[in-house]
C-alpha positions as CSV (number, residue, x, y, z in Angstrom):
1,X,0.0,0.0,0.0
2,X,1.3,3.4,-0.9
3,X,2.3,5.9,1.9
4,X,-0.3,8.5,0.7
5,X,-3.2,6.1,0.8
6,X,-2.2,4.9,4.3
7,X,-2.2,8.5,5.4
8,X,-5.6,9.1,3.9
9,X,-6.9,6.0,5.7
10,X,-5.7,7.3,9.0
11,X,-7.2,10.7,8.3
12,X,-10.6,9.0,7.7
13,X,-10.3,7.0,10.9
14,X,-9.3,10.1,12.9
15,X,-12.3,12.0,11.4
16,X,-14.6,9.2,12.3
17,X,-13.2,9.0,15.9
18,X,-13.5,12.7,16.2
19,X,-17.2,12.6,15.1
20,X,-17.9,9.8,17.6
21,X,-16.1,11.7,20.4
22,X,-18.1,14.9,19.7
23,X,-21.4,13.0,19.7
24,X,-20.6,11.2,22.9
25,X,-19.5,14.4,24.5
26,X,-22.7,16.2,23.4
27,X,-24.8,13.4,24.6
28,X,-23.1,13.4,28.0
29,X,-23.4,17.1,28.3
30,X,-27.1,17.0,27.6
31,X,-27.8,14.0,29.8
32,X,-25.8,15.5,32.7
33,X,-27.8,18.8,32.4
34,X,-30.8,17.0,34.0
35,X,-30.3,15.0,37.1
36,X,-32.0,11.6,37.6
37,X,-34.6,13.4,39.9
38,X,-36.0,15.4,37.0
39,X,-35.7,13.0,34.0
40,X,-39.5,12.5,34.0
41,X,-40.2,16.2,34.5
42,X,-41.7,18.5,31.8
43,X,-39.7,21.7,30.8
44,X,-41.9,24.7,31.4
45,X,-39.5,27.7,30.9
46,X,-36.1,28.3,29.5
47,X,-34.4,31.7,29.6
48,X,-37.6,33.5,30.6
49,X,-38.0,36.7,32.6
50,X,-40.5,37.3,35.3
51,X,-41.4,40.6,37.1
52,X,-43.5,41.2,40.2
53,X,-44.4,44.4,42.1
54,X,-45.6,42.7,45.3
55,X,-44.6,41.7,47.9
56,X,-41.4,43.4,46.6
57,X,-40.3,44.8,43.2
58,X,-38.4,42.1,41.6
59,X,-37.3,41.1,38.1
60,X,-35.6,37.8,37.5
61,X,-34.4,35.7,34.6
62,X,-35.0,31.9,35.0
63,X,-32.5,29.6,33.3
64,X,-34.8,26.5,33.5
65,X,-38.1,25.6,35.2
66,X,-39.5,22.1,35.3
67,X,-42.7,20.5,36.6
68,X,-42.6,17.1,38.2
69,X,-46.4,16.7,38.5
70,X,-46.4,18.1,42.0
71,X,-44.7,21.5,41.8
72,X,-42.2,23.5,39.8
73,X,-38.4,23.0,40.2
74,X,-35.9,25.7,39.2
75,X,-32.5,25.1,37.7
76,X,-29.7,27.6,37.4
77,X,-26.5,27.1,35.2
78,X,-23.3,28.7,36.4
79,X,-20.0,28.5,34.5
80,X,-17.0,28.6,36.8
81,X,-13.7,26.8,37.4
82,X,-14.3,26.3,41.1
83,X,-16.7,23.5,42.1
84,X,-18.4,25.7,44.6
85,X,-21.9,26.9,45.4
86,X,-22.1,30.5,46.8
87,X,-24.7,32.0,49.1
88,X,-25.5,34.4,46.2
89,X,-26.4,31.4,44.0
90,X,-29.0,30.3,46.6
91,X,-30.3,33.9,47.0
92,X,-30.7,34.2,43.2
93,X,-32.6,30.9,42.9
94,X,-34.7,31.8,45.9
95,X,-35.6,35.2,44.4
96,X,-36.5,33.5,41.1
97,X,-38.8,31.1,43.0
98,X,-40.6,34.1,44.6
99,X,-41.1,35.9,41.3
100,X,-42.2,32.8,39.4
101,X,-44.6,31.7,42.2
102,X,-46.3,35.1,42.3
103,X,-46.3,35.5,38.5
104,X,-47.7,32.0,37.7
105,X,-49.6,31.1,40.9
106,X,-48.0,27.6,40.6
107,X,-46.7,25.7,43.6
108,X,-42.9,25.7,43.8
109,X,-40.6,23.2,45.5
110,X,-38.4,24.4,48.4
111,X,-35.3,23.2,46.6
112,X,-33.7,23.8,43.3
113,X,-30.7,22.7,41.2
114,X,-27.5,24.6,40.5
115,X,-25.6,23.1,37.6
116,X,-21.9,24.0,37.6
117,X,-20.1,23.9,34.3
118,X,-16.3,24.1,34.0
119,X,-15.5,26.7,31.3
120,X,-12.7,24.6,29.7
121,X,-13.8,21.0,30.1
122,X,-17.5,21.8,29.9
123,X,-18.0,19.1,32.6
124,X,-21.3,19.6,34.4
125,X,-22.1,18.7,38.0
126,X,-25.6,19.1,39.5
127,X,-26.1,20.3,43.1
128,X,-29.4,20.3,45.0
129,X,-29.8,23.4,47.2
130,X,-32.5,24.3,49.8
131,X,-34.1,27.6,48.9
132,X,-34.7,30.5,51.2
133,X,-38.2,31.3,52.5
134,X,-40.2,34.2,51.1
135,X,-39.6,36.1,54.4
136,X,-35.8,35.6,54.1
137,X,-35.8,36.8,50.4
138,X,-37.9,39.9,51.3
139,X,-35.6,40.6,54.3
140,X,-32.5,40.5,52.0
141,X,-34.2,42.8,49.4
142,X,-35.2,45.2,52.2
143,X,-31.7,45.3,53.6
144,X,-30.2,45.9,50.2
145,X,-32.7,48.8,49.6
146,X,-31.8,50.3,52.9
147,X,-28.0,49.9,52.3
148,X,-28.2,51.5,48.8
149,X,-30.4,54.3,50.2
150,X,-27.9,55.1,52.9
151,X,-30.5,54.4,55.7
152,X,-28.4,51.5,57.0
153,X,-24.7,51.5,57.4
154,X,-22.8,48.6,55.7
155,X,-21.0,46.2,57.9
156,X,-17.7,44.4,57.3
157,X,-17.8,41.1,55.5
158,X,-17.3,38.1,57.7
159,X,-15.0,36.5,55.2
160,X,-11.8,38.4,54.2
161,X,-11.9,36.7,50.8
162,X,-15.1,38.7,50.1
163,X,-13.2,42.0,50.8
164,X,-10.3,41.0,48.4
165,X,-12.8,40.7,45.5
166,X,-15.1,43.5,46.4
167,X,-15.4,46.3,43.9
168,X,-16.1,48.8,46.7
169,X,-12.9,48.0,48.6
170,X,-11.3,51.4,47.8
171,X,-14.4,53.2,49.3
172,X,-14.7,50.9,52.3
173,X,-13.9,52.5,55.7
174,X,-13.2,49.2,57.5
175,X,-9.8,49.0,55.9
176,X,-9.3,45.3,55.2
177,X,-6.8,45.2,52.3
């Protein structure tokens, strides 16, 4: 067999393997997007905004909302290198639950899913989180409104890592650099 035809044969094999690899990776990414708990659920919303005026003014954008036959379940996708759930993720999903519940009148589960996707490998992991109550979400929104309005003085973050990443660090009077 001639060297050129062997090379072309290997090129064809490499292309076929690449195609198989891409299809398997795509299938894994899609199947990992939904956990085993929601495989039988119906997708209700994807990338949809909701706004409410009561009990607080709130506008949210929901990544995904499913219905399992009992209540709605929210899912949020986060792309990050660190395999870590932040309190802000839970607050965001909890605020989404409040807005969707008031907008649709549908019953919502008190848990949600946060899907973490690594930006380079695109590997996804699913985390179940307990959502905050309506009272807690309203309390956070009221505190934020008072802070922004200057009626409530800010307090120092409990975690020094928060201060290192804070965009207001130059203005902060607590002086943790």
